[in-house]
C-alpha positions in Angstrom: 14.0 21.3 -147.6 16.4 18.8 -149.0 15.3 15.2 -149.4 17.3 12.8 -146.7 17.8 9.2 -147.6 17.6 6.2 -146.0 19.7 3.6 -147.0 18.5 -0.5 -147.9 18.8 -3.2 -145.3 22.5 -4.9 -145.6 22.7 -8.5 -146.5 23.0 -10.1 -143.5 19.8 -8.4 -142.6 18.0 -9.8 -145.6 19.2 -13.2 -144.8 18.1 -12.9 -141.4 14.7 -11.7 -142.4 14.2 -14.5 -145.1 11.5 -17.1 -145.0 13.4 -19.1 -147.2 16.9 -18.6 -148.1 18.1 -16.2 -150.1 19.1 -17.3 -153.5 21.4 -15.4 -155.8 23.7 -15.1 -159.2 27.1 -13.6 -160.0 27.4 -10.9 -162.4 30.6 -10.7 -164.4 30.1 -9.6 -167.6 30.3 -6.1 -166.2 27.2 -4.9 -168.8 24.3 -3.0 -167.3 22.1 -4.4 -169.3 22.9 -8.1 -168.4 23.0 -6.6 -164.8 19.5 -5.4 -165.4 17.9 -8.1 -167.0 19.4 -10.5 -163.8 18.6 -8.0 -161.2 14.5 -8.3 -162.9 14.8 -12.0 -162.8 13.4 -12.3 -159.2 16.8 -13.4 -157.6 17.0 -12.2 -154.1 20.6 -10.7 -154.4 23.3 -10.1 -157.1 26.8 -11.2 -156.4 28.8 -8.2 -158.8 32.2 -9.8 -158.9 35.3 -8.0 -158.8 37.5 -10.6 -158.0 37.3 -12.5 -161.5 36.0 -10.2 -163.5 37.8 -7.0 -165.7 36.0 -4.3 -163.3 37.3 -1.3 -162.0 35.9 1.2 -159.8 33.7 3.0 -162.2 32.1 -0.6 -163.8 31.3 -1.9 -160.3 29.8 1.5 -159.5 27.5 1.1 -162.6 26.6 -2.1 -161.7 25.5 -1.0 -158.5 23.1 2.1 -159.7 22.1 -0.5 -162.3 20.5 -2.7 -159.9 19.5 -0.4 -157.6 16.0 0.3 -159.5 15.1 -3.6 -158.6 13.9 -5.3 -155.2 17.8 -7.5 -155.0 20.5 -7.1 -152.4 23.5 -6.0 -154.4 27.1 -7.8 -152.5 30.3 -6.4 -154.1 33.1 -8.7 -154.0 36.3 -7.1 -153.7 39.7 -8.5 -155.1 41.6 -9.0 -152.2 41.5 -8.1 -149.1 42.6 -5.2 -148.7 42.0 -2.1 -146.2 42.9 0.9 -149.2 40.3 -1.1 -151.1 37.6 -1.9 -148.9 37.4 1.5 -148.1 37.3 2.9 -151.6 34.5 0.4 -152.4 32.5 1.1 -148.8 32.8 4.6 -150.2 31.3 3.6 -154.0 28.2 3.2 -151.5 28.8 -0.9 -152.1 27.3 -2.0 -148.3 27.9 -5.4 -148.6 30.9 -6.6 -149.6 32.1 -10.2 -149.6 36.4 -10.6 -149.1 37.8 -13.9 -150.6 40.2 -16.0 -149.4 40.1 -15.4 -145.3 42.0 -18.3 -144.4 42.7 -17.2 -140.6 40.9 -15.0 -137.8 43.8 -12.5 -138.4 42.3 -12.0 -142.0 38.9 -11.9 -141.0 39.8 -9.1 -138.3 41.7 -7.4 -140.8 38.5 -7.2 -143.1 36.3 -6.1 -140.3 38.5 -3.6 -139.2 38.6 -2.1 -142.5 34.8 -2.1 -142.6 34.6 0.1 -140.0 35.3 4.1 -138.7 37.1 4.5 -135.7 37.5 3.5 -132.5 36.1 0.2 -133.8 38.6 0.2 -137.0 40.6 2.1 -139.4 38.4 2.7 -142.4 39.2 6.4 -143.6 36.5 9.4 -143.5 35.3 10.3 -146.5 31.7 10.0 -146.5 30.5 13.5 -147.2 32.2 13.1 -150.3 30.8 9.8 -151.3 27.9 7.8 -152.2 27.8 5.6 -149.5 26.4 8.9 -147.0 24.4 9.7 -150.3 26.9 12.6 -150.8 25.9 13.7 -147.3 21.8 13.1 -147.7 21.8 10.1 -145.2 21.5 11.9 -141.6 24.1 11.1 -139.3 25.7 8.5 -141.6 29.1 8.3 -139.7 27.4 7.4 -136.3 25.7 4.7 -137.8 27.7 3.6 -140.7 28.5 0.5 -138.8 25.0 -1.0 -138.9 24.9 -0.3 -143.0 27.4 -2.6 -144.1 27.6 -6.5 -143.6 30.9 -8.3 -144.3 30.9 -11.8 -146.0 34.3 -13.5 -145.4 35.2 -16.8 -148.3 35.8 -19.7 -146.6 37.8 -21.5 -149.8 40.5 -23.1 -148.9 41.8 -26.2 -146.5 43.4 -24.0 -144.1 40.0 -22.0 -143.9 38.2 -25.2 -142.8 40.9 -25.8 -140.4 40.2 -22.1 -138.5 36.5 -21.9 -139.8 35.0 -21.8 -136.0 37.5 -19.0 -135.1 36.7 -17.4 -138.5 32.8 -17.3 -138.0 33.5 -16.5 -133.9 35.4 -13.3 -135.3 33.2 -10.3 -134.2 32.1 -8.1 -137.2 32.0 -11.3 -139.2 28.0 -11.3 -140.5 28.1 -14.4 -142.6 30.5 -16.6 -144.2 30.5 -18.0 -147.9 31.9 -21.3 -149.1 33.5 -21.5 -152.3 34.0 -25.2 -153.4 35.8 -25.0 -156.2 39.0 -23.2 -154.8 38.5 -25.4 -151.8 38.8 -28.2 -153.7 41.6 -26.7 -155.7 43.7 -26.3 -152.6 42.5 -30.1 -151.0 44.4 -31.5 -154.2 40.9 -31.9 -156.0 41.0 -29.8 -158.5 37.8 -29.2 -160.9 36.2 -32.0 -158.3 34.0 -29.8 -156.0 31.8 -32.7 -155.5 34.3 -35.1 -154.2 33.4 -36.8 -150.7 36.2 -35.2 -149.2 35.6 -31.6 -150.4 31.8 -32.2 -149.5 33.0 -32.9 -145.9 34.8 -30.1 -145.5 31.8 -27.8 -146.6 29.9 -29.5 -144.2 32.1 -29.1 -141.4 32.3 -25.1 -142.1 28.5 -25.4 -142.4 28.8 -26.8 -138.8 31.2 -24.2 -137.3 29.7 -21.4 -138.6 26.4 -22.7 -137.6 27.4 -23.2 -133.8 29.2 -19.5 -134.0 25.4 -18.3 -134.8 26.1 -16.7 -138.3 24.5 -17.2 -141.7 26.9 -19.4 -144.1 26.1 -19.6 -147.9 27.7 -21.4 -150.7 28.5 -21.4 -154.2 26.5 -24.0 -156.5 26.0 -24.0 -160.4 24.8 -27.7 -160.2 21.2 -27.1 -159.2 20.8 -30.7 -157.4 24.2 -29.8 -155.4 22.8 -26.0 -154.6 19.5 -28.0 -153.3 21.8 -30.9 -151.2 23.7 -27.4 -149.5 20.5 -26.3 -148.9 19.0 -29.9 -146.8 22.9 -29.3 -145.4 21.7 -26.1 -144.1 22.9 -23.8 -146.0 20.9 -20.0 -145.2 21.9 -18.8 -148.9 23.0 -19.8 -152.4 24.4 -18.4 -155.2 23.7 -20.8 -158.2 24.8 -19.4 -162.1 26.6 -16.0 -163.6 25.3 -14.1 -166.3 28.0 -15.0 -168.4 27.5 -18.7 -167.6 24.0 -18.4 -168.2 24.4 -16.6 -171.7 26.9 -18.8 -172.8 25.3 -21.9 -172.0 22.1 -20.4 -174.2 23.5 -19.6 -177.1 25.5 -22.8 -177.7 22.7 -24.7 -177.2 20.7 -22.4 -179.1 23.3 -23.0 -182.2 23.6 -27.0 -181.6 19.8 -27.0 -181.4 18.9 -25.1 -184.5 21.8 -27.0 -186.9 20.7 -30.3 -185.4 17.4 -29.9 -186.5 18.5 -28.4 -189.6 20.5 -31.8 -190.4 17.4 -33.8 -189.2 
């Protein structure tokens, strides 16, 4: 008798069941070694970032397979809100997709439709050939596929702040993730993620998403700021990236070594 497979919980289920807000980290390097180190470090979730990293589908697939060996939930951020790309990433077995630059409820509805098979959505049917169903090893995958995926949309523009209530209220949007860097830039404060007006906009999104009964998360590489966001009610946070941590560590190492030698 062939093995039957059960898929792990979705990101939305993990957030809903967590005693404390889940903490995550970006994987931007594309290195499976880095991904394995990060996945084994104790984070609750990892963000495989196909938006700002040199990733094709094979790289994302390798990273998904790498982190699957560890008790960490992977989220894949796709490069653009595109129906065909969403289908491809889902077929790779990416259960949790983060869609950037969702500025309106219409944007959110388009992403939701791409996540689901008809009649709910427009996802193309090829699961028997794909890792999403573990190559047909998940019993009844087509009928329960919607229960095995979660959609996180990004609010990262002034328009998204204005429309945050409608975005969060869209049926099929499971979580909202605020991107303060792009939000600051769209508001005219490039590089000023902690400008008071930017922080007020973040807080406004938090309030809208919470009112809709959905989890809201945020990105903050400054740990004090991340804690502030948690105090503001963030349901989950992302606090760093593999490339950021590596670059800081190696630069600190050589600086410390040369400083000690000079003394």
